[in-house]
All heavy atoms as a GROMACS GRO file, in nm:
protein
  551
    1MET      N    1   2.554  19.326  20.798
    1MET     CA    2   2.580  19.455  20.738
    1MET      C    3   2.608  19.433  20.590
    1MET      O    4   2.654  19.326  20.551
    1MET     CB    5   2.702  19.520  20.802
    1MET     CG    6   2.690  19.546  20.948
    1MET     SD    7   2.830  19.635  21.019
    1MET     CE    8   2.970  19.555  20.950
    2GLN      N    9   2.583  19.534  20.514
    2GLN     CA   10   2.614  19.526  20.371
    2GLN      C   11   2.733  19.615  20.341
    2GLN      O   12   2.738  19.730  20.380
    2GLN     CB   13   2.494  19.567  20.286
    2GLN     CG   14   2.516  19.540  20.140
    2GLN     CD   15   2.387  19.534  20.062
    2GLN    OE1   16   2.280  19.530  20.120
    2GLN    NE2   17   2.398  19.535  19.933
    3SER      N   18   2.832  19.557  20.273
    3SER     CA   19   2.951  19.629  20.232
    3SER      C   20   2.960  19.620  20.081
    3SER      O   21   2.986  19.513  20.027
    3SER     CB   22   3.075  19.566  20.296
    3SER     OG   23   3.192  19.625  20.246
    4ARG      N   24   2.933  19.729  20.017
    4ARG     CA   25   2.924  19.734  19.870
    4ARG      C   26   2.818  19.636  19.824
    4ARG      O   27   2.703  19.650  19.858
    4ARG     CB   28   3.059  19.710  19.806
    4ARG     CG   29   3.160  19.814  19.851
    4ARG     CD   30   3.278  19.818  19.763
    4ARG     NE   31   3.376  19.906  19.824
    4ARG     CZ   32   3.436  20.002  19.762
    4ARG    NH1   33   3.411  20.024  19.636
    4ARG    NH2   34   3.522  20.078  19.824
    5ASP      N   35   2.855  19.532  19.750
    5ASP     CA   36   2.756  19.439  19.697
    5ASP      C   37   2.745  19.310  19.777
    5ASP      O   38   2.672  19.220  19.737
    5ASP     CB   39   2.788  19.405  19.551
    5ASP     CG   40   2.772  19.525  19.460
    5ASP    OD1   41   2.693  19.615  19.496
    5ASP    OD2   42   2.838  19.529  19.355
    6LEU      N   43   2.818  19.296  19.887
    6LEU     CA   44   2.811  19.171  19.962
    6LEU      C   45   2.786  19.196  20.108
    6LEU      O   46   2.808  19.304  20.160
    6LEU     CB   47   2.941  19.090  19.941
    6LEU     CG   48   3.072  19.162  19.966
    6LEU    CD1   49   3.142  19.103  20.085
    6LEU    CD2   50   3.159  19.141  19.843
    7LEU      N   51   2.738  19.090  20.174
    7LEU     CA   52   2.709  19.099  20.316
    7LEU      C   53   2.832  19.060  20.397
    7LEU      O   54   2.906  18.968  20.359
    7LEU     CB   55   2.593  19.007  20.353
    7LEU     CG   56   2.456  19.046  20.296
    7LEU    CD1   57   2.354  18.937  20.327
    7LEU    CD2   58   2.410  19.178  20.352
    8VAL      N   59   2.854  19.129  20.506
    8VAL     CA   60   2.958  19.096  20.603
    8VAL      C   61   2.891  19.084  20.738
    8VAL      O   62   2.778  19.128  20.756
    8VAL     CB   63   3.072  19.202  20.606
    8VAL    CG1   64   3.144  19.208  20.474
    8VAL    CG2   65   3.019  19.338  20.645
    9ALA      N   66   2.959  19.021  20.832
    9ALA     CA   67   2.900  19.002  20.966
    9ALA      C   68   2.994  19.056  21.072
    9ALA      O   69   3.115  19.057  21.055
    9ALA     CB   70   2.873  18.853  20.990
   10MET      N   71   2.935  19.101  21.181
   10MET     CA   72   3.011  19.140  21.300
   10MET      C   73   2.992  19.030  21.403
   10MET      O   74   2.880  18.993  21.433
   10MET     CB   75   2.961  19.272  21.357
   10MET     CG   76   2.995  19.391  21.273
   10MET     SD   77   2.929  19.545  21.341
   10MET     CE   78   3.004  19.551  21.501
   11VAL      N   79   3.102  18.977  21.453
   11VAL     CA   80   3.094  18.871  21.555
   11VAL      C   81   3.175  18.915  21.676
   11VAL      O   82   3.274  18.986  21.665
   11VAL     CB   83   3.145  18.736  21.502
   11VAL    CG1   84   3.058  18.685  21.389
   11VAL    CG2   85   3.289  18.744  21.456
   12ALA      N   86   3.130  18.870  21.793
   12ALA     CA   87   3.201  18.899  21.917
   12ALA      C   88   3.288  18.779  21.951
   12ALA      O   89   3.241  18.665  21.953
   12ALA     CB   90   3.103  18.926  22.030
   13GLY      N   91   3.415  18.804  21.975
   13GLY     CA   92   3.508  18.697  22.009
   13GLY      C   93   3.512  18.673  22.158
   13GLY      O   94   3.456  18.750  22.238
   14PRO      N   95   3.577  18.564  22.200
   14PRO     CA   96   3.587  18.533  22.344
   14PRO      C   97   3.670  18.636  22.420
   14PRO      O   98   3.665  18.642  22.542
   14PRO     CB   99   3.653  18.395  22.346
   14PRO     CG  100   3.720  18.382  22.214
   14PRO     CD  101   3.642  18.465  22.117
   15ASP      N  102   3.744  18.720  22.347
   15ASP     CA  103   3.824  18.825  22.408
   15ASP      C  104   3.746  18.956  22.424
   15ASP      O  105   3.804  19.060  22.453
   15ASP     CB  106   3.952  18.849  22.327
   15ASP     CG  107   3.922  18.881  22.180
   15ASP    OD1  108   3.803  18.886  22.142
   15ASP    OD2  109   4.018  18.900  22.104
   16ASN      N  110   3.613  18.949  22.400
   16ASN     CA  111   3.523  19.064  22.409
   16ASN      C  112   3.552  19.171  22.305
   16ASN      O  113   3.513  19.286  22.321
   16ASN     CB  114   3.523  19.124  22.549
   16ASN     CG  115   3.458  19.033  22.650
   16ASN    OD1  116   3.363  18.962  22.619
   16ASN    ND2  117   3.512  19.030  22.771
   17LYS      N  118   3.621  19.135  22.197
   17LYS     CA  119   3.643  19.226  22.086
   17LYS      C  120   3.545  19.191  21.975
   17LYS      O  121   3.498  19.079  21.965
   17LYS     CB  122   3.786  19.214  22.033
   17LYS     CG  123   3.890  19.264  22.131
   17LYS     CD  124   4.028  19.254  22.070
   17LYS     CE  125   4.133  19.299  22.169
   17LYS     NZ  126   4.269  19.284  22.112
   18THR      N  127   3.514  19.289  21.890
   18THR     CA  128   3.424  19.268  21.778
   18THR      C  129   3.506  19.259  21.650
   18THR      O  130   3.600  19.335  21.630
   18THR     CB  131   3.325  19.386  21.767
   18THR    OG1  132   3.254  19.397  21.891
   18THR    CG2  133   3.225  19.364  21.656
   19TYR      N  134   3.467  19.162  21.566
   19TYR     CA  135   3.539  19.139  21.441
   19TYR      C  136   3.443  19.144  21.324
   19TYR      O  137   3.329  19.101  21.334
   19TYR     CB  138   3.608  19.002  21.443
   19TYR     CG  139   3.710  18.989  21.554
   19TYR    CD1  140   3.674  18.940  21.679
   19TYR    CD2  141   3.841  19.028  21.533
   19TYR    CE1  142   3.767  18.929  21.781
   19TYR    CE2  143   3.935  19.018  21.635
   19TYR     CZ  144   3.897  18.968  21.758
   19TYR     OH  145   3.990  18.959  21.858
   20ILE      N  146   3.491  19.196  21.211
   20ILE     CA  147   3.416  19.194  21.086
   20ILE      C  148   3.463  19.071  21.009
   20ILE      O  149   3.584  19.053  20.990
   20ILE     CB  150   3.442  19.321  21.002
   20ILE    CG1  151   3.410  19.448  21.080
   20ILE    CG2  152   3.366  19.315  20.869
   20ILE    CD1  153   3.265  19.469  21.110
   21VAL      N  154   3.370  18.985  20.967
   21VAL     CA  155   3.406  18.864  20.895
   21VAL      C  156   3.334  18.860  20.761
   21VAL      O  157   3.228  18.920  20.743
   21VAL     CB  158   3.374  18.737  20.976
   21VAL    CG1  159   3.460  18.730  21.101
   21VAL    CG2  160   3.227  18.730  21.013
   22HIS      N  161   3.395  18.790  20.666
   22HIS     CA  162   3.343  18.777  20.531
   22HIS      C  163   3.325  18.628  20.498
   22HIS      O  164   3.386  18.543  20.562
   22HIS     CB  165   3.442  18.836  20.429
   22HIS     CG  166   3.479  18.977  20.457
   22HIS    ND1  167   3.576  19.013  20.547
   22HIS    CD2  168   3.429  19.092  20.407
   22HIS    CE1  169   3.587  19.144  20.551
   22HIS    NE2  170   3.498  19.195  20.467
   23GLU      N  171   3.246  18.600  20.398
   23GLU     CA  172   3.232  18.464  20.351
   23GLU      C  173   3.370  18.412  20.309
   23GLU      O  174   3.445  18.482  20.241
   23GLU     CB  175   3.136  18.460  20.232
   23GLU     CG  176   3.095  18.321  20.193
   23GLU     CD  177   2.985  18.323  20.089
   23GLU    OE1  178   2.890  18.402  20.102
   23GLU    OE2  179   2.996  18.244  19.993
   24GLY      N  180   3.404  18.292  20.355
   24GLY     CA  181   3.535  18.234  20.325
   24GLY      C  182   3.635  18.249  20.438
   24GLY      O  183   3.737  18.179  20.441
   25ASP      N  184   3.610  18.338  20.534
   25ASP     CA  185   3.700  18.356  20.649
   25ASP      C  186   3.694  18.234  20.740
   25ASP      O  187   3.593  18.165  20.748
   25ASP     CB  188   3.662  18.481  20.730
   25ASP     CG  189   3.700  18.611  20.661
   25ASP    OD1  190   3.768  18.607  20.558
   25ASP    OD2  191   3.658  18.717  20.713
   26TRP      N  192   3.804  18.210  20.811
   26TRP     CA  193   3.812  18.099  20.907
   26TRP      C  194   3.799  18.153  21.049
   26TRP      O  195   3.855  18.257  21.082
   26TRP     CB  196   3.945  18.026  20.893
   26TRP     CG  197   3.949  17.938  20.775
   26TRP    CD1  198   3.985  17.973  20.647
   26TRP    CD2  199   3.914  17.800  20.769
   26TRP    NE1  200   3.975  17.865  20.564
   26TRP    CE2  201   3.932  17.757  20.636
   26TRP    CE3  202   3.869  17.709  20.864
   26TRP    CZ2  203   3.906  17.626  20.597
   26TRP    CZ3  204   3.844  17.579  20.824
   26TRP    CH2  205   3.863  17.539  20.692
   27LEU      N  206   3.726  18.081  21.133
   27LEU     CA  207   3.715  18.109  21.276
   27LEU      C  208   3.756  17.981  21.349
   27LEU      O  209   3.680  17.885  21.353
   27LEU     CB  210   3.571  18.145  21.315
   27LEU     CG  211   3.509  18.264  21.243
   27LEU    CD1  212   3.361  18.275  21.280
   27LEU    CD2  213   3.581  18.391  21.278
   28LEU      N  214   3.875  17.978  21.401
   28LEU     CA  215   3.931  17.858  21.464
   28LEU      C  216   3.918  17.738  21.371
   28LEU      O  217   3.986  17.730  21.272
   28LEU     CB  218   3.866  17.832  21.600
   28LEU     CG  219   3.894  17.937  21.708
   28LEU    CD1  220   3.816  17.906  21.834
   28LEU    CD2  221   4.042  17.946  21.738
   29ASP      N  222   3.826  17.644  21.401
   29ASP     CA  223   3.813  17.523  21.321
   29ASP      C  224   3.693  17.527  21.227
   29ASP      O  225   3.648  17.424  21.178
   29ASP     CB  226   3.804  17.400  21.412
   29ASP     CG  227   3.685  17.405  21.505
   29ASP    OD1  228   3.619  17.510  21.512
   29ASP    OD2  229   3.657  17.304  21.571
   30GLY      N  230   3.641  17.645  21.200
   30GLY     CA  231   3.526  17.657  21.111
   30GLY      C  232   3.545  17.765  21.007
   30GLY      O  233   3.611  17.866  21.031
   31GLN      N  234   3.486  17.741  20.890
   31GLN     CA  235   3.493  17.839  20.781
   31GLN      C  236   3.354  17.893  20.753
   31GLN      O  237   3.258  17.817  20.747
   31GLN     CB  238   3.549  17.776  20.654
   31GLN     CG  239   3.568  17.877  20.543
   31GLN     CD  240   3.632  17.816  20.419
   31GLN    OE1  241   3.620  17.697  20.394
   31GLN    NE2  242   3.700  17.898  20.344
   32ILE      N  243   3.343  18.024  20.738
   32ILE     CA  244   3.215  18.086  20.708
   32ILE      C  245   3.182  18.056  20.562
   32ILE      O  246   3.257  18.092  20.472
   32ILE     CB  247   3.220  18.238  20.733
   32ILE    CG1  248   3.250  18.263  20.880
   32ILE    CG2  249   3.090  18.305  20.689
   32ILE    CD1  250   3.276  18.406  20.915
   33THR      N  251   3.070  17.986  20.541
   33THR     CA  252   3.032  17.946  20.406
   33THR      C  253   2.922  18.034  20.350
   33THR      O  254   2.895  18.029  20.230
   33THR     CB  255   2.987  17.800  20.401
   33THR    OG1  256   2.877  17.782  20.492
   33THR    CG2  257   3.101  17.707  20.438
   34GLY      N  258   2.856  18.111  20.435
   34GLY     CA  259   2.751  18.199  20.385
   34GLY      C  260   2.710  18.300  20.489
   34GLY      O  261   2.713  18.273  20.609
   35ILE      N  262   2.672  18.418  20.441
   35ILE     CA  263   2.620  18.524  20.527
   35ILE      C  264   2.490  18.570  20.466
   35ILE      O  265   2.484  18.602  20.347
   35ILE     CB  266   2.719  18.642  20.539
   35ILE    CG1  267   2.852  18.595  20.600
   35ILE    CG2  268   2.659  18.754  20.623
   35ILE    CD1  269   2.960  18.702  20.603
   36THR      N  270   2.383  18.568  20.547
   36THR     CA  271   2.252  18.615  20.503
   36THR      C  272   2.205  18.724  20.597
   36THR      O  273   2.270  18.752  20.698
   36THR     CB  274   2.149  18.500  20.502
   36THR    OG1  275   2.126  18.457  20.637
   36THR    CG2  276   2.196  18.382  20.418
   37ARG      N  277   2.091  18.779  20.569
   37ARG     CA  278   2.034  18.881  20.658
   37ARG      C  279   1.988  18.820  20.791
   37ARG      O  280   1.971  18.891  20.890
   37ARG     CB  281   1.918  18.952  20.590
   37ARG     CG  282   1.964  19.030  20.467
   37ARG     CD  283   1.856  19.122  20.416
   37ARG     NE  284   1.897  19.188  20.293
   37ARG     CZ  285   1.981  19.291  20.287
   37ARG    NH1  286   2.034  19.339  20.396
   37ARG    NH2  287   2.012  19.346  20.170
   38GLU      N  288   1.969  18.688  20.797
   38GLU     CA  289   1.926  18.621  20.918
   38GLU      C  290   2.043  18.575  21.006
   38GLU      O  291   2.027  18.552  21.124
   38GLU     CB  292   1.840  18.498  20.885
   38GLU     CG  293   1.705  18.532  20.826
   38GLU     CD  294   1.713  18.566  20.677
   38GLU    OE1  295   1.801  18.512  20.607
   38GLU    OE2  296   1.632  18.649  20.632
   39GLY      N  297   2.160  18.559  20.948
   39GLY     CA  298   2.274  18.512  21.025
   39GLY      C  299   2.384  18.459  20.934
   39GLY      O  300   2.395  18.500  20.819
   40LEU      N  301   2.464  18.366  20.986
   40LEU     CA  302   2.571  18.311  20.905
   40LEU      C  303   2.578  18.160  20.920
   40LEU      O  304   2.532  18.104  21.017
   40LEU     CB  305   2.706  18.376  20.934
   40LEU     CG  306   2.758  18.384  21.077
   40LEU    CD1  307   2.849  18.265  21.105
   40LEU    CD2  308   2.837  18.510  21.093
   41MET      N  309   2.637  18.096  20.818
   41MET     CA  310   2.656  17.952  20.818
   41MET      C  311   2.805  17.924  20.826
   41MET      O  312   2.886  17.988  20.758
   41MET     CB  313   2.601  17.888  20.689
   41MET     CG  314   2.451  17.875  20.684
   41MET     SD  315   2.363  18.025  20.636
   41MET     CE  316   2.427  18.063  20.478
   42VAL      N  317   2.839  17.827  20.909
   42VAL     CA  318   2.978  17.790  20.930
   42VAL      C  319   2.991  17.639  20.912
   42VAL      O  320   2.909  17.564  20.966
   42VAL     CB  321   3.025  17.829  21.072
   42VAL    CG1  322   3.169  17.787  21.096
   42VAL    CG2  323   3.008  17.978  21.096
   43VAL      N  324   3.091  17.594  20.837
   43VAL     CA  325   3.123  17.453  20.829
   43VAL      C  326   3.241  17.430  20.923
   43VAL      O  327   3.347  17.490  20.906
   43VAL     CB  328   3.158  17.409  20.685
   43VAL    CG1  329   3.208  17.266  20.685
   43VAL    CG2  330   3.036  17.421  20.596
   44GLN      N  331   3.217  17.346  21.024
   44GLN     CA  332   3.318  17.321  21.126
   44GLN      C  333   3.385  17.187  21.100
   44GLN      O  334   3.319  17.087  21.074
   44GLN     CB  335   3.251  17.318  21.264
   44GLN     CG  336   3.345  17.287  21.376
   44GLN     CD  337   3.272  17.272  21.509
   44GLN    OE1  338   3.152  17.255  21.514
   44GLN    NE2  339   3.347  17.276  21.616
   45ARG      N  340   3.518  17.185  21.107
   45ARG     CA  341   3.593  17.060  21.097
   45ARG      C  342   3.586  16.990  21.231
   45ARG      O  343   3.612  17.050  21.335
   45ARG     CB  344   3.739  17.085  21.062
   45ARG     CG  345   3.760  17.135  20.922
   45ARG     CD  346   3.907  17.155  20.897
   45ARG     NE  347   3.958  17.252  20.995
   45ARG     CZ  348   4.079  17.301  20.995
   45ARG    NH1  349   4.165  17.263  20.906
   45ARG    NH2  350   4.116  17.390  21.084
   46VAL      N  351   3.552  16.862  21.230
   46VAL     CA  352   3.546  16.783  21.353
   46VAL      C  353   3.681  16.713  21.369
   46VAL      O  354   3.724  16.639  21.282
   46VAL     CB  355   3.431  16.679  21.347
   46VAL    CG1  356   3.429  16.593  21.472
   46VAL    CG2  357   3.298  16.749  21.327
   47THR      N  358   3.749  16.741  21.479
   47THR     CA  359   3.884  16.688  21.499
   47THR      C  360   3.888  16.565  21.588
   47THR      O  361   3.995  16.512  21.613
   47THR     CB  362   3.974  16.798  21.559
   47THR    OG1  363   3.916  16.845  21.682
   47THR    CG2  364   3.990  16.914  21.462
   48ASP      N  365   3.773  16.519  21.634
   48ASP     CA  366   3.767  16.399  21.718
   48ASP      C  367   3.798  16.277  21.630
   48ASP      O  368   3.724  16.246  21.537
   48ASP     CB  369   3.628  16.386  21.779
   48ASP     CG  370   3.614  16.266  21.870
   48ASP    OD1  371   3.709  16.186  21.882
   48ASP    OD2  372   3.506  16.251  21.930
   49PRO      N  373   3.907  16.206  21.656
   49PRO     CA  374   3.944  16.093  21.571
   49PRO      C  375   3.843  15.977  21.576
   49PRO      O  376   3.839  15.894  21.485
   49PRO     CB  377   4.081  16.049  21.623
   49PRO     CG  378   4.090  16.104  21.760
   49PRO     CD  379   4.002  16.227  21.763
   50LEU      N  380   3.762  15.971  21.680
   50LEU     CA  381   3.662  15.865  21.691
   50LEU      C  382   3.531  15.899  21.621
   50LEU      O  383   3.446  15.812  21.605
   50LEU     CB  384   3.636  15.833  21.838
   50LEU     CG  385   3.758  15.788  21.919
   50LEU    CD1  386   3.721  15.768  22.064
   50LEU    CD2  387   3.819  15.662  21.859
   51SER      N  388   3.515  16.021  21.578
   51SER     CA  389   3.392  16.064  21.513
   51SER      C  390   3.392  16.023  21.366
   51SER      O  391   3.491  16.040  21.296
   51SER     CB  392   3.376  16.215  21.524
   51SER     OG  393   3.262  16.257  21.452
   52ARG      N  394   3.279  15.968  21.321
   52ARG     CA  395   3.265  15.935  21.179
   52ARG      C  396   3.238  16.062  21.098
   52ARG      O  397   3.266  16.068  20.980
   52ARG     CB  398   3.151  15.837  21.158
   52ARG     CG  399   3.183  15.701  21.212
   52ARG     CD  400   3.071  15.607  21.185
   52ARG     NE  401   3.108  15.476  21.233
   52ARG     CZ  402   3.066  15.365  21.180
   52ARG    NH1  403   2.981  15.369  21.080
   52ARG    NH2  404   3.105  15.250  21.228
   53VAL      N  405   3.182  16.163  21.164
   53VAL     CA  406   3.154  16.290  21.098
   53VAL      C  407   3.282  16.372  21.097
   53VAL      O  408   3.344  16.393  21.201
   53VAL     CB  409   3.041  16.366  21.173
   53VAL    CG1  410   3.016  16.501  21.112
   53VAL    CG2  411   2.915  16.282  21.177
   54LYS      N  412   3.324  16.419  20.981
   54LYS     CA  413   3.447  16.497  20.971
   54LYS      C  414   3.421  16.647  20.961
   54LYS      O  415   3.511  16.727  20.980
   54LYS     CB  416   3.528  16.451  20.850
   54LYS     CG  417   3.573  16.307  20.861
   54LYS     CD  418   3.654  16.286  20.986
   54LYS     CE  419   3.691  16.140  21.006
   54LYS     NZ  420   3.736  16.110  21.140
   55GLN      N  421   3.296  16.684  20.931
   55GLN     CA  422   3.259  16.825  20.932
   55GLN      C  423   3.110  16.836  20.956
   55GLN      O  424   3.035  16.744  20.930
   55GLN     CB  425   3.299  16.895  20.803
   55GLN     CG  426   3.225  16.851  20.679
   55GLN     CD  427   3.273  16.926  20.557
   55GLN    OE1  428   3.384  16.977  20.553
   55GLN    NE2  429   3.191  16.931  20.455
   56ARG      N  430   3.069  16.950  21.009
   56ARG     CA  431   2.926  16.975  21.032
   56ARG      C  432   2.896  17.122  21.002
   56ARG      O  433   2.980  17.208  21.023
   56ARG     CB  434   2.884  16.937  21.172
   56ARG     CG  435   2.941  17.027  21.278
   56ARG     CD  436   2.891  16.987  21.416
   56ARG     NE  437   3.006  16.996  21.505
   56ARG     CZ  438   3.034  16.910  21.598
   56ARG    NH1  439   2.957  16.809  21.620
   56ARG    NH2  440   3.141  16.925  21.673
   57GLU      N  441   2.775  17.142  20.952
   57GLU     CA  442   2.734  17.279  20.922
   57GLU      C  443   2.654  17.334  21.039
   57GLU      O  444   2.565  17.267  21.091
   57GLU     CB  445   2.649  17.284  20.795
   57GLU     CG  446   2.612  17.427  20.758
   57GLU     CD  447   2.541  17.436  20.625
   57GLU    OE1  448   2.612  17.439  20.523
   57GLU    OE2  449   2.418  17.439  20.624
   58THR      N  450   2.687  17.454  21.080
   58THR     CA  451   2.620  17.522  21.190
   58THR      C  452   2.566  17.653  21.140
   58THR      O  453   2.632  17.724  21.065
   58THR     CB  454   2.720  17.547  21.305
   58THR    OG1  455   2.778  17.424  21.345
   58THR    CG2  456   2.652  17.612  21.423
   59ARG      N  457   2.444  17.686  21.181
   59ARG     CA  458   2.385  17.816  21.147
   59ARG      C  459   2.378  17.899  21.274
   59ARG      O  460   2.328  17.853  21.376
   59ARG     CB  461   2.245  17.798  21.089
   59ARG     CG  462   2.246  17.724  20.959
   59ARG     CD  463   2.104  17.705  20.906
   59ARG     NE  464   2.106  17.620  20.789
   59ARG     CZ  465   2.114  17.667  20.665
   59ARG    NH1  466   2.120  17.796  20.643
   59ARG    NH2  467   2.116  17.584  20.563
   60LYS      N  468   2.430  18.018  21.266
   60LYS     CA  469   2.428  18.110  21.380
   60LYS      C  470   2.337  18.225  21.342
   60LYS      O  471   2.368  18.304  21.254
   60LYS     CB  472   2.569  18.160  21.411
   60LYS     CG  473   2.577  18.249  21.531
   60LYS     CD  474   2.541  18.175  21.656
   60LYS     CE  475   2.557  18.267  21.776
   60LYS     NZ  476   2.492  18.215  21.894
   61LEU      N  477   2.221  18.233  21.409
   61LEU     CA  478   2.125  18.339  21.380
   61LEU      C  479   2.164  18.468  21.451
   61LEU      O  480   2.237  18.467  21.549
   61LEU     CB  481   1.985  18.297  21.426
   61LEU     CG  482   1.925  18.176  21.357
   61LEU    CD1  483   1.791  18.141  21.421
   61LEU    CD2  484   1.910  18.199  21.209
   62LEU      N  485   2.110  18.578  21.402
   62LEU     CA  486   2.127  18.706  21.470
   62LEU      C  487   2.071  18.695  21.610
   62LEU      O  488   1.975  18.621  21.633
   62LEU     CB  489   2.054  18.818  21.395
   62LEU     CG  490   2.108  18.852  21.257
   62LEU    CD1  491   2.014  18.951  21.190
   62LEU    CD2  492   2.247  18.908  21.267
   63GLN      N  493   2.126  18.767  21.704
   63GLN     CA  494   2.079  18.759  21.842
   63GLN      C  495   1.930  18.791  21.853
   63GLN      O  496   1.860  18.727  21.929
   63GLN     CB  497   2.159  18.852  21.931
   63GLN     CG  498   2.298  18.801  21.959
   63GLN     CD  499   2.375  18.891  22.053
   63GLN    OE1  500   2.336  19.004  22.079
   63GLN    NE2  501   2.485  18.841  22.103
   64SER      N  502   1.880  18.887  21.777
   64SER     CA  503   1.739  18.922  21.786
   64SER      C  504   1.651  18.807  21.738
   64SER      O  505   1.544  18.784  21.792
   64SER     CB  506   1.710  19.048  21.705
   64SER     OG  507   1.743  19.029  21.569
   65LEU      N  508   1.696  18.729  21.639
   65LEU     CA  509   1.621  18.614  21.592
   65LEU      C  510   1.629  18.499  21.692
   65LEU      O  511   1.533  18.426  21.711
   65LEU     CB  512   1.670  18.569  21.454
   65LEU     CG  513   1.646  18.666  21.341
   65LEU    CD1  514   1.711  18.616  21.213
   65LEU    CD2  515   1.498  18.690  21.320
   66GLU      N  516   1.744  18.482  21.757
   66GLU     CA  517   1.758  18.376  21.857
   66GLU      C  518   1.667  18.402  21.976
   66GLU      O  519   1.610  18.311  22.032
   66GLU     CB  520   1.903  18.365  21.903
   66GLU     CG  521   1.993  18.300  21.801
   66GLU     CD  522   2.135  18.286  21.850
   66GLU    OE1  523   2.172  18.350  21.950
   66GLU    OE2  524   2.209  18.209  21.788
   67ALA      N  525   1.652  18.527  22.015
   67ALA     CA  526   1.567  18.562  22.130
   67ALA      C  527   1.422  18.526  22.101
   67ALA      O  528   1.349  18.487  22.191
   67ALA     CB  529   1.580  18.710  22.163
   68GLY      N  530   1.379  18.537  21.977
   68GLY     CA  531   1.242  18.506  21.940
   68GLY      C  532   1.212  18.358  21.942
   68GLY      O  533   1.097  18.316  21.945
   69LYS      N  534   1.317  18.272  21.943
   69LYS     CA  535   1.298  18.127  21.942
   69LYS      C  536   1.260  18.074  22.079
   69LYS      O  537   1.208  17.966  22.092
   69LYS     CB  538   1.425  18.058  21.894
   69LYS     CG  539   1.452  18.076  21.746
   69LYS     CD  540   1.585  18.021  21.705
   69LYS     CE  541   1.604  17.876  21.742
   69LYS     NZ  542   1.730  17.819  21.695
   70GLU      N  543   1.289  18.149  22.184
   70GLU     CA  544   1.265  18.100  22.320
   70GLU      C  545   1.120  18.106  22.360
   70GLU      O  546   1.038  18.171  22.315
   70GLU     CB  547   1.349  18.181  22.419
   70GLU     CG  548   1.496  18.160  22.394
   70GLU     CD  549   1.580  18.248  22.485
   70GLU    OE1  550   1.526  18.316  22.573
   70GLU    OE2  551   1.701  18.250  22.465
   0.00000   0.00000   0.00000
């Protein structure tokens, strides 16, 4: 969705509630680093002490785009 001059996203939480999120917001162990018309990017902190990777970037596409990938 577009709010004034920037994009915001609606996400469904595990509690079945819908939330409006902005770039820079935190979701548990991940921070939203970008919102595009295709979806959003999240940088997740990896808390596994045995992992050499300390963070990873995840892209979450819109549901309609994900359905087209199958």
